[in-house]
SEFI-598554 format. One record per residue (C-alpha): x, y, z; residue in one letter. Coordinates in nm, 2 decimals. Layout:
<east->X&north->Y&up->Z&residuo->A>
...
END
This chain:
<east->0.01&north->0.04&up->0.00&residuo->M>
<east->0.16&north->0.36&up->-0.11&residuo->K>
<east->0.04&north->0.72&up->0.01&residuo->L>
<east->-0.02&north->0.94&up->-0.25&residuo->K>
<east->-0.10&north->1.34&up->-0.21&residuo->T>
<east->-0.35&north->1.50&up->-0.42&residuo->I>
<east->-0.43&north->1.88&up->-0.34&residuo->K>
<east->-0.77&north->1.92&up->-0.21&residuo->T>
<east->-0.91&north->2.16&up->-0.47&residuo->V>
<east->-0.83&north->1.89&up->-0.71&residuo->D>
<east->-0.98&north->1.56&up->-0.48&residuo->A>
<east->-1.33&north->1.62&up->-0.65&residuo->I>
<east->-1.46&north->1.25&up->-0.67&residuo->G>
<east->-1.16&north->1.13&up->-0.50&residuo->K>
<east->-1.20&north->0.85&up->-0.24&residuo->V>
<east->-1.10&north->0.97&up->0.10&residuo->L>
<east->-0.84&north->0.75&up->0.27&residuo->S>
<east->-0.86&north->0.80&up->0.62&residuo->H>
<east->-1.09&north->1.00&up->0.84&residuo->D>
<east->-1.03&north->1.36&up->0.88&residuo->I>
<east->-1.06&north->1.49&up->1.22&residuo->T>
<east->-1.15&north->1.88&up->1.33&residuo->K>
<east->-1.08&north->2.02&up->1.61&residuo->I>
<east->-1.24&north->2.37&up->1.78&residuo->V>
<east->-1.02&north->2.43&up->2.09&residuo->P>
<east->-1.28&north->2.39&up->2.33&residuo->G>
<east->-1.57&north->2.34&up->2.16&residuo->E>
<east->-1.52&north->2.03&up->1.93&residuo->F>
<east->-1.29&north->1.76&up->1.83&residuo->K>
<east->-1.40&north->1.44&up->1.64&residuo->G>
<east->-1.49&north->1.33&up->1.31&residuo->R>
<east->-1.55&north->1.55&up->1.02&residuo->L>
<east->-1.51&north->1.32&up->0.70&residuo->Y>
<east->-1.49&north->0.89&up->0.74&residuo->K>
<east->-1.27&north->0.68&up->0.55&residuo->K>
<east->-1.43&north->0.58&up->0.22&residuo->G>
<east->-1.60&north->0.92&up->0.21&residuo->H>
<east->-1.65&north->1.07&up->-0.17&residuo->I>
<east->-1.51&north->1.44&up->-0.18&residuo->I>
<east->-1.76&north->1.64&up->-0.38&residuo->T>
<east->-1.71&north->2.00&up->-0.44&residuo->K>
<east->-1.91&north->2.11&up->-0.16&residuo->E>
<east->-1.63&north->1.90&up->0.06&residuo->D>
<east->-1.37&north->2.14&up->-0.07&residuo->V>
<east->-1.39&north->2.46&up->0.16&residuo->E>
<east->-1.42&north->2.23&up->0.47&residuo->K>
<east->-1.12&north->2.05&up->0.41&residuo->L>
<east->-0.94&north->2.38&up->0.39&residuo->L>
<east->-1.09&north->2.51&up->0.71&residuo->A>
<east->-0.94&north->2.24&up->0.88&residuo->V>
<east->-0.57&north->2.29&up->0.74&residuo->G>
<east->-0.61&north->2.01&up->0.46&residuo->K>
<east->-0.50&north->2.14&up->0.17&residuo->D>
<east->-0.33&north->1.80&up->0.06&residuo->I>
<east->-0.53&north->1.46&up->0.12&residuo->L>
<east->-0.35&north->1.15&up->0.14&residuo->Y>
<east->-0.46&north->0.84&up->-0.13&residuo->V>
<east->-0.34&north->0.53&up->-0.16&residuo->Y>
<east->-0.28&north->0.18&up->-0.35&residuo->E>
<east->-0.30&north->-0.12&up->-0.27&residuo->E>
<east->0.07&north->-0.28&up->-0.23&residuo->T>
<east->0.05&north->-0.65&up->-0.07&residuo->P>
<east->0.22&north->-0.66&up->0.30&residuo->G>
<east->0.09&north->-0.35&up->0.42&residuo->Y>
<east->-0.27&north->-0.29&up->0.58&residuo->I>
<east->-0.47&north->0.05&up->0.65&residuo->H>
<east->-0.45&north->0.19&up->1.01&residuo->E>
<east->-0.85&north->0.15&up->1.03&residuo->N>
<east->-0.76&north->-0.26&up->0.96&residuo->D>
<east->-0.47&north->-0.27&up->1.21&residuo->A>
<east->-0.74&north->-0.11&up->1.48&residuo->A>
<east->-0.99&north->-0.40&up->1.43&residuo->Y>
<east->-0.70&north->-0.69&up->1.43&residuo->R>
<east->-0.57&north->-0.53&up->1.74&residuo->L>
<east->-0.91&north->-0.49&up->1.93&residuo->K>
<east->-0.96&north->-0.89&up->1.86&residuo->E>
<east->-0.63&north->-0.95&up->2.03&residuo->I>
<east->-0.69&north->-0.72&up->2.34&residuo->L>
<east->-1.05&north->-0.81&up->2.39&residuo->T>
<east->-1.11&north->-1.03&up->2.71&residuo->G>
<east->-1.37&north->-1.13&up->2.89&residuo->D>
<east->-1.71&north->-0.86&up->2.96&residuo->N>
<east->-1.56&north->-0.60&up->2.70&residuo->I>
<east->-1.75&north->-0.41&up->2.47&residuo->N>
<east->-1.54&north->-0.22&up->2.17&residuo->T>
<east->-1.67&north->0.05&up->1.99&residuo->T>
<east->-1.62&north->0.11&up->1.61&residuo->E>
<east->-1.36&north->0.26&up->1.49&residuo->V>
<east->-1.27&north->0.64&up->1.43&residuo->S>
<east->-1.00&north->0.83&up->1.32&residuo->E>
<east->-0.81&north->0.49&up->1.36&residuo->G>
<east->-0.87&north->0.41&up->1.70&residuo->K>
<east->-1.07&north->0.17&up->1.86&residuo->I>
<east->-1.19&north->0.24&up->2.24&residuo->N>
<east->-1.26&north->-0.11&up->2.48&residuo->L>
<east->-1.50&north->-0.05&up->2.72&residuo->I>
<east->-1.66&north->-0.17&up->3.05&residuo->A>
<east->-1.99&north->-0.38&up->3.02&residuo->N>
<east->-1.96&north->-0.44&up->3.41&residuo->V>
<east->-1.85&north->-0.34&up->3.71&residuo->D>
<east->-1.54&north->-0.50&up->3.81&residuo->G>
<east->-1.20&north->-0.52&up->3.86&residuo->V>
<east->-0.96&north->-0.41&up->3.54&residuo->L>
<east->-0.73&north->-0.79&up->3.53&residuo->K>
<east->-0.48&north->-0.67&up->3.23&residuo->I>
<east->-0.19&north->-0.93&up->3.11&residuo->D>
<east->0.07&north->-0.63&up->3.16&residuo->T>
<east->0.39&north->-0.84&up->3.03&residuo->D>
<east->0.21&north->-0.90&up->2.71&residuo->K>
<east->0.06&north->-0.57&up->2.69&residuo->L>
<east->0.42&north->-0.41&up->2.75&residuo->C>
<east->0.51&north->-0.68&up->2.46&residuo->R>
<east->0.24&north->-0.54&up->2.27&residuo->L>
<east->0.37&north->-0.18&up->2.30&residuo->N>
<east->0.71&north->-0.27&up->2.20&residuo->M>
<east->0.56&north->-0.33&up->1.84&residuo->I>
<east->0.70&north->-0.02&up->1.69&residuo->D>
<east->0.43&north->0.22&up->1.58&residuo->Q>
<east->0.18&north->-0.01&up->1.78&residuo->V>
<east->-0.01&north->0.13&up->2.07&residuo->I>
<east->-0.25&north->0.05&up->2.37&residuo->C>
<east->-0.34&north->0.29&up->2.60&residuo->A>
<east->-0.54&north->0.18&up->2.92&residuo->T>
<east->-0.67&north->0.21&up->3.30&residuo->K>
<east->-0.42&north->0.13&up->3.55&residuo->P>
<east->-0.45&north->-0.24&up->3.58&residuo->N>
<east->-0.64&north->-0.38&up->3.90&residuo->L>
<east->-0.86&north->-0.03&up->3.92&residuo->S>
<east->-1.22&north->-0.05&up->4.00&residuo->F>
<east->-1.39&north->0.04&up->3.67&residuo->V>
<east->-1.79&north->0.09&up->3.62&residuo->K>
<east->-2.02&north->-0.03&up->3.36&residuo->K>
<east->-1.99&north->0.18&up->3.01&residuo->N>
<east->-1.64&north->0.33&up->3.12&residuo->T>
<east->-1.36&north->0.36&up->2.88&residuo->I>
<east->-1.09&north->0.12&up->2.97&residuo->I>
<east->-0.83&north->0.12&up->2.65&residuo->A>
<east->-0.77&north->0.27&up->2.35&residuo->G>
<east->-0.52&north->0.11&up->2.08&residuo->T>
<east->-0.48&north->0.22&up->1.74&residuo->R>
<east->-0.15&north->0.19&up->1.50&residuo->V>
<east->0.06&north->0.53&up->1.47&residuo->I>
<east->0.04&north->0.56&up->1.11&residuo->P>
<east->-0.21&north->0.54&up->0.80&residuo->L>
<east->-0.08&north->0.23&up->0.70&residuo->I>
<east->0.17&north->0.02&up->0.84&residuo->I>
<east->0.36&north->-0.33&up->0.75&residuo->D>
<east->0.12&north->-0.60&up->0.82&residuo->E>
<east->0.41&north->-0.81&up->1.00&residuo->T>
<east->0.42&north->-0.62&up->1.28&residuo->R>
<east->0.09&north->-0.68&up->1.33&residuo->I>
<east->0.13&north->-1.03&up->1.28&residuo->E>
<east->0.37&north->-0.98&up->1.57&residuo->E>
<east->0.12&north->-0.91&up->1.79&residuo->A>
<east->-0.09&north->-1.12&up->1.70&residuo->E>
<east->0.18&north->-1.38&up->1.83&residuo->K>
<east->0.16&north->-1.25&up->2.14&residuo->I>
<east->-0.18&north->-1.44&up->2.22&residuo->G>
<east->-0.54&north->-1.30&up->2.29&residuo->K>
<east->-0.77&north->-1.15&up->2.60&residuo->K>
<east->-0.52&north->-0.95&up->2.71&residuo->I>
<east->-0.75&north->-0.76&up->2.86&residuo->I>
<east->-1.04&north->-0.85&up->3.11&residuo->N>
<east->-1.28&north->-0.69&up->3.33&residuo->V>
<east->-1.40&north->-0.91&up->3.65&residuo->L>
<east->-1.74&north->-0.86&up->3.75&residuo->P>
<east->-1.81&north->-0.75&up->4.12&residuo->I>
<east->-2.03&north->-1.00&up->4.32&residuo->K>
<east->-2.29&north->-0.97&up->4.58&residuo->R>
<east->-2.10&north->-1.09&up->4.90&residuo->K>
<east->-2.19&north->-1.12&up->5.25&residuo->K>
<east->-1.97&north->-0.89&up->5.47&residuo->I>
<east->-1.93&north->-0.80&up->5.84&residuo->A>
<east->-1.70&north->-0.58&up->6.05&residuo->I>
<east->-1.52&north->-0.71&up->6.37&residuo->I>
<east->-1.34&north->-0.38&up->6.52&residuo->T>
<east->-1.10&north->-0.42&up->6.78&residuo->T>
<east->-0.97&north->-0.26&up->7.07&residuo->G>
<east->-1.03&north->-0.22&up->7.47&residuo->N>
<east->-1.08&north->0.14&up->7.43&residuo->E>
<east->-1.34&north->0.15&up->7.17&residuo->V>
<east->-1.51&north->-0.18&up->7.37&residuo->F>
<east->-1.54&north->0.01&up->7.74&residuo->Y>
<east->-1.67&north->0.27&up->7.55&residuo->G>
<east->-1.34&north->0.56&up->7.60&residuo->R>
<east->-1.38&north->0.64&up->7.27&residuo->I>
<east->-1.63&north->0.62&up->6.98&residuo->E>
<east->-1.61&north->0.36&up->6.70&residuo->D>
<east->-1.56&north->0.53&up->6.33&residuo->K>
<east->-1.44&north->0.20&up->6.15&residuo->F>
<east->-1.84&north->0.10&up->6.02&residuo->Q>
<east->-1.93&north->0.45&up->5.93&residuo->E>
<east->-1.61&north->0.48&up->5.73&residuo->L>
<east->-1.62&north->0.10&up->5.60&residuo->L>
<east->-2.00&north->0.13&up->5.51&residuo->L>
<east->-1.99&north->0.50&up->5.32&residuo->S>
<east->-1.73&north->0.35&up->5.09&residuo->K>
<east->-1.92&north->0.01&up->5.04&residuo->L>
<east->-2.18&north->0.20&up->4.90&residuo->N>
<east->-2.06&north->0.17&up->4.58&residuo->D>
<east->-2.12&north->-0.21&up->4.56&residuo->F>
<east->-2.43&north->-0.45&up->4.60&residuo->D>
<east->-2.32&north->-0.63&up->4.94&residuo->I>
<east->-2.57&north->-0.79&up->5.25&residuo->E>
<east->-2.45&north->-0.62&up->5.50&residuo->Y>
<east->-2.44&north->-0.87&up->5.83&residuo->L>
<east->-2.38&north->-0.65&up->6.12&residuo->G>
<east->-2.09&north->-0.58&up->6.35&residuo->Q>
<east->-1.87&north->-0.70&up->6.64&residuo->K>
<east->-1.72&north->-0.48&up->6.87&residuo->I>
<east->-1.45&north->-0.70&up->7.05&residuo->C>
<east->-1.16&north->-0.63&up->7.33&residuo->P>
<east->-0.79&north->-0.70&up->7.31&residuo->D>
<east->-0.83&north->-1.08&up->7.35&residuo->D>
<east->-0.68&north->-1.28&up->7.09&residuo->E>
<east->-1.00&north->-1.59&up->7.16&residuo->E>
<east->-1.25&north->-1.34&up->7.14&residuo->V>
<east->-1.21&north->-1.21&up->6.83&residuo->V>
<east->-1.09&north->-1.55&up->6.69&residuo->T>
<east->-1.44&north->-1.69&up->6.80&residuo->K>
<east->-1.66&north->-1.37&up->6.70&residuo->S>
<east->-1.48&north->-1.40&up->6.32&residuo->I>
<east->-1.63&north->-1.78&up->6.32&residuo->N>
<east->-1.93&north->-1.67&up->6.45&residuo->D>
<east->-1.96&north->-1.44&up->6.14&residuo->F>
<east->-1.83&north->-1.71&up->5.91&residuo->I>
<east->-2.11&north->-1.98&up->6.05&residuo->G>
<east->-2.33&north->-1.69&up->5.96&residuo->N>
<east->-2.26&north->-1.73&up->5.64&residuo->G>
<east->-1.98&north->-1.42&up->5.60&residuo->A>
<east->-1.77&north->-1.41&up->5.28&residuo->E>
<east->-1.58&north->-1.10&up->5.39&residuo->V>
<east->-1.46&north->-1.01&up->5.78&residuo->I>
<east->-1.31&north->-0.66&up->5.80&residuo->I>
<east->-1.11&north->-0.68&up->6.12&residuo->C>
<east->-1.03&north->-0.34&up->6.22&residuo->T>
<east->-0.76&north->-0.21&up->6.49&residuo->G>
<east->-0.54&north->-0.44&up->6.68&residuo->G>
<east->-0.28&north->-0.43&up->6.37&residuo->M>
<east->0.02&north->-0.30&up->6.47&residuo->S>
<east->0.34&north->-0.40&up->6.66&residuo->V>
<east->0.18&north->-0.31&up->7.02&residuo->D>
<east->0.16&north->-0.60&up->7.31&residuo->A>
<east->-0.20&north->-0.49&up->7.31&residuo->S>
<east->-0.26&north->-0.57&up->6.93&residuo->D>
<east->-0.38&north->-0.95&up->6.87&residuo->I>
<east->-0.58&north->-0.87&up->6.58&residuo->T>
<east->-0.31&north->-1.04&up->6.29&residuo->P>
<east->-0.29&north->-1.35&up->6.54&residuo->K>
<east->-0.70&north->-1.37&up->6.53&residuo->A>
<east->-0.72&north->-1.37&up->6.14&residuo->I>
<east->-0.41&north->-1.65&up->6.15&residuo->E>
<east->-0.63&north->-1.86&up->6.31&residuo->N>
<east->-0.89&north->-1.88&up->6.10&residuo->V>
<east->-0.74&north->-1.82&up->5.77&residuo->A>
<east->-0.40&north->-1.82&up->5.59&residuo->K>
<east->-0.21&north->-1.48&up->5.53&residuo->P>
<east->-0.11&north->-1.36&up->5.23&residuo->V>
<east->0.07&north->-1.09&up->5.40&residuo->S>
<east->0.11&north->-0.90&up->5.68&residuo->Y>
<east->0.18&north->-0.55&up->5.56&residuo->G>
<east->0.15&north->-0.35&up->5.23&residuo->M>
<east->0.40&north->-0.12&up->5.05&residuo->P>
<east->0.08&north->0.15&up->5.05&residuo->V>
<east->0.00&north->0.43&up->5.23&residuo->L>
<east->-0.15&north->0.47&up->5.44&residuo->A>
<east->-0.29&north->0.11&up->5.58&residuo->G>
<east->0.06&north->-0.02&up->5.53&residuo->S>
<east->-0.03&north->-0.28&up->5.86&residuo->M>
<east->-0.29&north->-0.42&up->5.65&residuo->T>
<east->-0.35&north->-0.80&up->5.64&residuo->M>
<east->-0.50&north->-1.03&up->5.31&residuo->V>
<east->-0.56&north->-1.38&up->5.46&residuo->A>
<east->-0.79&north->-1.64&up->5.32&residuo->Y>
<east->-1.01&north->-1.91&up->5.43&residuo->G>
<east->-1.21&north->-2.20&up->5.31&residuo->D>
<east->-1.47&north->-1.96&up->5.07&residuo->G>
<east->-1.37&north->-1.64&up->5.30&residuo->Y>
<east->-1.17&north->-1.38&up->5.28&residuo->T>
<east->-1.02&north->-1.19&up->5.55&residuo->V>
<east->-0.87&north->-0.86&up->5.56&residuo->L>
<east->-0.69&north->-0.67&up->5.87&residuo->G>
<east->-0.68&north->-0.28&up->5.90&residuo->L>
<east->-0.46&north->-0.07&up->6.10&residuo->P>
<east->-0.64&north->0.24&up->6.25&residuo->A>
<east->-0.44&north->0.50&up->6.11&residuo->G>
<east->-0.68&north->0.47&up->5.83&residuo->M>
<east->-0.92&north->0.64&up->5.97&residuo->L>
<east->-0.74&north->0.97&up->5.88&residuo->F>
<east->-0.71&north->0.93&up->5.53&residuo->T>
<east->-0.92&north->0.99&up->5.23&residuo->E>
<east->-0.77&north->0.61&up->5.07&residuo->K>
<east->-0.60&north->0.39&up->5.20&residuo->S>
<east->-0.54&north->-0.02&up->5.13&residuo->T>
<east->-0.88&north->-0.08&up->5.16&residuo->F>
<east->-0.98&north->0.14&up->4.80&residuo->D>
<east->-0.69&north->-0.09&up->4.66&residuo->V>
<east->-0.85&north->-0.43&up->4.82&residuo->L>
<east->-1.18&north->-0.44&up->4.82&residuo->I>
<east->-1.33&north->-0.44&up->4.46&residuo->H>
<east->-1.08&north->-0.71&up->4.42&residuo->R>
<east->-1.21&north->-0.93&up->4.73&residuo->V>
<east->-1.56&north->-0.84&up->4.63&residuo->L>
<east->-1.48&north->-1.03&up->4.22&residuo->A>
<east->-1.33&north->-1.31&up->4.32&residuo->D>
<east->-0.96&north->-1.17&up->4.24&residuo->D>
<east->-0.72&north->-1.34&up->4.47&residuo->V>
<east->-0.46&north->-1.11&up->4.59&residuo->I>
<east->-0.07&north->-1.25&up->4.53&residuo->T>
<east->0.16&north->-1.14&up->4.74&residuo->R>
<east->0.38&north->-1.03&up->4.41&residuo->E>
<east->0.07&north->-0.81&up->4.36&residuo->E>
<east->0.08&north->-0.67&up->4.69&residuo->I>
<east->0.43&north->-0.59&up->4.62&residuo->A>
<east->0.38&north->-0.44&up->4.28&residuo->L>
<east->0.15&north->-0.20&up->4.49&residuo->Y>
<east->0.44&north->-0.01&up->4.58&residuo->G>
<east->0.44&north->0.18&up->4.25&residuo->N>
<east->0.17&north->0.41&up->4.29&residuo->G>
<east->0.15&north->0.30&up->4.66&residuo->G>
<east->0.21&north->0.65&up->4.83&residuo->L>
<east->-0.22&north->0.73&up->4.83&residuo->L>
END
């Protein structure tokens, strides 16, 4: 495929080989003419008005493909579960979440794709919470026409690089520990904070249990909620290294920790643990005083049954200063 140029004033009757974009700063940016449009006499002034004194036309040449055809093939590589796609526009296709969920990207494969010269895909951050009908990624090639071998190289990487894991309805319980709360010396603030954050999700709230700094009592309270069908138990307070802070030990009595500690601030003393059909999160009291914390990083993944690994927790350090 070889590109040829032609003066716009001489282009009447010619077929556009690419989309034409119109930009009015602060007002409009979009497609003025679509690839394949046949130029008319009336179009000439409009094209000149957007700075198109010269237009591209092309001749079919084996081994090269148009940007629109390349975008469709990239879409097939990238699109995984619970994703819709737009039609190609100005050489680009967008991927759109069709459920509320966790954006799950094979970042190694995405990097390999973006290492191919003149091929790009930009996404929202991996493992983030995305809402239904929001754009989560866009893909295109840079030139108007591209060597087909580059797209073939991308196709060898694999498919379903980008997925959305749907949020599920879960039964959730809160256990708050601390003698200062149990004996009424201070008022608990965790329930109000956590429920305000959980308002974004469809959950069944089983209630809160306030416990003293007693490992046996906290362990029994966790088991009681599990017996009542809790799928997510959020333990708050008592997560530091003080002698009286026994929450981590109580969690370890009922679930296997993935990690005690995260490279995320605030909430670095968070614990993530799994049992048979349930997840236990241990949250430090420090998160009460910040807008965002480890809870905001983790909760959507827990609700989507996205198993959190030790390696992923380590990777949260990049961007973990919330």
